[in-house]
N, C-alpha and C positions, 0 to 999 in steps of 0.2 A: 253145318252152320258156317256162314261166311262172315269174317271180320272186316268191317269197313274201316278204311284208313285214309286220312286226309294228308296230303303232302304239298308243301309249299316250294315252288320253284322260284326262288327270289333272285332276280337279275338286277344288278346295279352297276352301271358304268362298265359293262362288259364282263363282269364277274358274277358267278353264282355262289350262293351260300351253301356250303357243303360241310357235313360232319363226318367223323370217323368213329366207327364203333370200337369199343374197347375189346379186350381179349376174352371177356366172359359173355355168355348169353347167346341168343340166336344171331346168326350172321356176323359173328365176331370178326373183326378186322376189315369188314367192308366199309365203303363210303356210303353216305346217304344224304338225301335232302331232308330238311327239317320236316317232321310230321309224326303221326302216331295214330293209335286207335281212336275211333270216334266214341264218345260217351253215349250212353243211352239217349236217344232222341236228338242227338247233335248232327247237324248237316255236315257232310265232309268238308265243305268250304270253310265253315266256322271252325272245324277241327284243325284244319291246316293253319289258320291264323292263330288259334290258341296254342297249338304245339310249337309253332315258330317262336312265339313270345316266350313260352316256358323253357324251350331248349336253348334259345340264342339271345333272348332279351330284345329282339328286333320286332318292331311293330310293323306289320304289313297289311296290305289289302289285296283281296283277290281281284285279278283282272279278268280271268276267264278259266274255264276248265279246258286243259290241254288234251287230256285223255284219261280213260279209266281202263284198268287192266286187272283181270282176275288171274290169280296164280295159286297153285297148291304146293305148299312146303310139307315137310314131314310132320310138322306140328299143327297144320291146319291150312285152310283156304282163306286167302285175303283178297279183297277187292281194293286196289290202290287207285285213288283219285288224285291225279297230278294237276295242280292249279298254278298257272302263271300268276305271280304275285309281284308287287312293287313295294318298296319301302315307303312308309309314311315319312314325309319330309323331316319332321321333327326328330325322328329316331336316329337317322344317320347310320352308316355302315362301320361303326367302331365298337370297341370293347366287346369282343366275342368271347364266349367261354373257350377253354383250351381245345375242346373236341371239334370246334367249328372254325372255318376259315373262308375267306373269299378266294375262289379259284377262277382263273381266267377260263372263259367258256371253251376256248380252243384246247384247253388241257383236260377237260372233263373225261375224254375218252381214254386218257392215260391212267385213270383211277379205277379201282376195283369196286364196282357196284353190284348189288344183287341181280340175279338173272332177269327178273321182270322189268328192270330199269334199262337194260341194255339198248333196246331200240330207241328209247327216249334220249339216252345219253348221246348216242350217235347223232340223232337229229339236232339236239341242242349244240353239240360241238361243231357240226357242219354249218349251222346257221351263222356262226361267226365269220366263216369264210365268204359267205354271200353278202355280208354287210360291210 
């Protein structure tokens, strides 16, 4: 069985919205983009928007699917759907929960992300050098 996961890649003024997992649970201590498991019948894009709001309080809209990646962990297989997202103008990039911060995209590669995120993180960090 594969668990579908929607993930929001929220870029605002050169910064990505990034969280840090606590010391307990799967992937403890890793950084992550807002996202989570899709609910029954929920499209991954809708999941990314919902999870971003629940985790960060930020209202976003999906711009496009950047990529999907399947990965098997010791606890199961996930299919990660990464969506480029933008803030809805009224939301603004302020008042984030403690676990989340705005990270300059050039600094993404310095953070510790789960293995299936690695190629994407490199791509996102390098894109800042080209612009």
